[in-house]
N, C-alpha and C positions, 0 to 999 in steps of 0.2 A: 649429577648433583655432587657438590663437594662433600668430601668426607667430613664428619663432625670434628675430627681432630686436625683438619687442615688449617694452617694459619690463614687468617682473613686477608693478609697482605697479598695472597695469590688469587683472591676471588674478587668478583665484582662487588662494589661497596654498597650497593642498594639491592633490595629485594627485586625491584622491577628490572634492574640491570641483569641480575642473575637469571631471572625468568627468561629474558630475551636471549641471553647467551645459551641457556639450556635448550630453548626451542630451536635456536639456530643450529646447534650441534645435532639435535634430533633430525632436523631437515637434511643436514649434510649426510648423516648416517644412512637415511632412507634413500636419498637420491644418488649417493655415490655407488651403491651396489657393491659387488664383490671387489676385493682388493687384496694385494699380496702382502700386506703389512702385518706385523705382530702388534699387540696392543700398545706398546710404547711408541713404535714407529707411527702407528695410525694417530695417536694423540698429537704428534707433531704435524703430520700431513693435514689432519682435520683442522687444526688451528690455522695452518697456512691457507686452506680453502676458505675458512671463516674470514680471514683478513682480505681475501682477494676475490671471492666468489668464482674462482677458477677451478672447475672440476678436472681440468687436464692435469692438475697436480697429483691426482690419483693415478699414478703410473709414471709420470715424469720425475717424481721425487724418488731418489735412490739413496740407500744407506749402506755405508760400510758395515760389515757384520757387528762390529763393536761400537758403533756410533752412539747409540742411546745409552748403553751401559757406561761408556767412557765419559759422556757428558754428565750423566748423573753422578758418577763417582767424583768428577772434578768439582761439581757444585756442592755436593754433600761434604767434601773435605773443607770447603770454605776458603776464602781469601785468594781466590784465583783472579787472573787478569782476563779482561775481555778486550781484544784489539780489533777495531773495526776499520774498514777502508774509508768510510765517510761519516761525517757528523750526523747524517740523517738517521743512521742506525741508533746512535746513542740518544738522539732526540726522541725516538719512538719507544725507548725502553722505560719501564716503570722504575723510578729511583727507589721506591720502597721494596720492590722485588729484588733489585740488585743488592740493596743493603741487607736483605734477609740472609743472603749467602756471602756477604762481603765481597761481591764481585766488583772489581775495580775497572772501570771502562777507560779506554784510551783511543784516540784517533789523531792523526798528525797531518791530514791532507792539506790543511790551510796554513801550516806553520811556515813562517818566512824562510827558514833554512831549507825546508823541503822544497819550496817553490824555486829557490835559488839553485839548489842542486839539480833539480829537474831541468831548468833552463840551461845550466852549464854543461850537463851531460847529455842533453838531447833525449831525455827519458820522460816518463809521465810523473806527475806528482804522486800517483798511487804507488809506483815502484819505489820512489824515494821515501815515502811514508813507511812502507814495510821495512825498508833498509834501516830507517831510523829506529823503528821498534826493535829490530834485531840488535842494533848497536847499543840500545839501552837495556838489553837483556830481558825484553818483555814477551818474547814469543814462545820460549820453551815452557810447556805446561799450561799455556793460555788457551782460551777459547777464541778462535779467530772467526769473525763474521765479515763476509765479503758479499755485498749486494749490488754494487755499482760498477766496479772497475775490474775488468778481466786482467789488466796488467798487474793489479795487486795480487790476484790469485796466481798468476804465472810467476811472480817474484817469490811468493811463499813456496811454491813448488820448487823453484831453483834453490832456495835456502834449505829446504828439506834434503834435496839431492846432493848439494855441494857443500853445505855447511853443517849438516846433521841436525838441523832444527827439529824439535819434536813437540809441536803443540798438543794439547789434550784433545782437541776436536777442531776441525775446520767445517764451518757452515759456508759452503761455497755456492753462491747463487747469483753471480753477476748477470745482469740483464744486458741485452744489446745485440749488435749485428757484427761487430768486429772482435773476433777472438773470444766471444762469450761462450759459445757452444764448444769451441776447441779447448779452451782452458778447463772447462768442466769435464770434458772427455779425458784430458790428461789427469785431472784429479781422481777420476774413477779408476785409474791404473795404480794409484798409490796404495801400498799395503802397510807401510810403516806407521801411518797416522790415521786415526778414524776420521770420517767425513760424512757430511750430508750434502747432497747437491740436487739441483733441478736440471735435468737434461735439456739441451737445446738453447734457444734464445731467451726463453722466459726466465724470470728471476726478479730481483729487486730488493731494496732495503726493507720494504714492508714484509717480505717473506722471511728474511733473516730475523727481523724483530719477532715475528710470529713463532718461528722455530725456537728462538731463545726463550720466549715466554712460556711455550709449551714445556720445555725442559725444566724451567724454574718451577712450574706448577707440579710436574711429575716428581721433582726432587722434594718439594715441600710436602706433598701429600703422601709420598711413599707408596703410591699405588702400583708401581712396577718394580719387581725385584731386580736388583742389580745382577746382571749376567756376568760370568767370568770374563775378565779382560784379556785372556790369552787364548 
């Protein structure tokens, strides 16, 4: 049940909708059984299961030790950027919830200059989209959501290692069969930047959206204390 002090913008808008969501979460809690997550992490995983009906996410989802605290700190500070690999992520996010924290969304996958650069350099649009975001100064301090393109995640990892980029949080959940599992395994080795990932081939934009919505709800309701970021 939502806290009485929680802004309604983070809740279902009708009583019937809230009842269905509450019952869904109760079913997930009952059927998931034991899990290794703390309350903040479980709020994210549970929302992802709710969005996908995939209980394998209980176990496949892995968190950097500072992931939830870093995400909440960035959201509560306000005015942060959200850079996504594809438009599907932005289409799935609630504009009202983004506005609640001044979270400004960007994605460049279909921009003509991105397509032209990818064709000229023999790379993917996802790589060039992340390079464009970096050239525009959008990645440092941002929340990065990757649900579709492993090459986008690999490029972000390169930018972290070679150019010192420091996002606030990476939600790395590309789905697929070519480099998806490998890119997330590489992300799991990163210590400089907090991250959330889904191991293996599973992932997708829907899961990224669910994770972001979970963090927005936690930040609005203040139900999880912010842990130290160091």
